[in-house]
C-alpha positions, 0 to 999 in steps of 0.5 A: 408605631401605633397611633397614640390616642389624642387625650394621651398625647395631650396629657403627656405633651402638657408636661414638655417644653417644645424647644427641648423636645425639638432638640431631643428629636434632632439628636435622636434623628442623627443617631437613627440616620447613622444606623438606618442601614442596620435598622432596615436590615433588621426590619426595625425602622425605615425612612418613613419613621424618620419622615414621621419624626420630621413631620412632628418636629414641624408641627411643634416648631409651628406651635413655637412660632406662635409667641402666645403659645411659646410664652405660655409654656413658662406657666405650665404646672409641670414639675410638681407632679413629676417630683411627687411620682418620683418620690412615691416610686422611691418609697414603693421600692423601699416597701418592696425590699422590706416585704421581700426581706420578711416574706422571702420563700413564703406564700405571702410574697406572691400575694404582695406582688399580685397586680404590681404595676410598672408603667407610668399611669398615675391611677394604676400606680396609686391602685398598686400602692393602695394594695401594697399599703393594705398588705403592709398594714396587715403585716405591720408587726413583722415589717416594722423591724426592717424599716416599714413601720407605722411612721413610714407607712403613714407618710407613704399613704399621705403621699399617695392621697396627694398624688391622687388629688394632683392627678385630678387637678391636672386633668381639670387644668388640661380640660380648661386649656384654650383650643390652640394650647391643647392642640400644641400640647397634643403635638408635643405629645405626639413628637415625644412618642415618636422619639420614644419609638425610635429610641426603643428601636435603637435599643433593640438594634443594639441589644447586644451592645449596651454602650451603643443602646444607651445612646438612644435616650432622652438625656437632652430632654431631661438634662438637669438645669433646663426648664422644669422637665425633671422626670418623664411625663406620666402616661394616662391609662389609655396609653398603649405600648 
């Protein structure tokens, strides 16, 4: 997998619990080990990828052995922004459906879709939503009868402004972390991306078998009732796939 930029790994790791990450990594490793012969045959993964995962597990384990770092995880502000992003994306889907109902087979639909962003960068998400909100306001008379009236648009705009503000606050919080906590967050972020890389390879390997592909997931990391990790972390703009 390509090397992840340091600030990207740190930002993502800031949102994650080390213990759950390790549990997820071990579950993913078990799947990958069982499929390794097929991975090698298809040129998707090799022993080095599992060794890389092991190395990153060891780094996070080392961080957890520092009681100060382990205790500090309980105080990270991790949940609020993830919940807000989930809410905003839900409203964006509603807006998209409303626009499609009105502008199907009309040239305005292509204008609305221009620049649509499907990744997880907060900045890009807000830029996309600001563009879509401008379109919706311009066509508010037509959109109101299908569920995208002034009240809905105003609430969505308020949520976008709050998300933009929280993103800036998060950046400041990460910048103020002591070196050891920032390094720990970076280690967690790198482990997360290593898990994601193996999951992507597993889904590619089983692209013709949806049930088998679905086993390569992050359910351990994000299962309900464990910690504050309720949604996938937000990847800043510098992240590359």
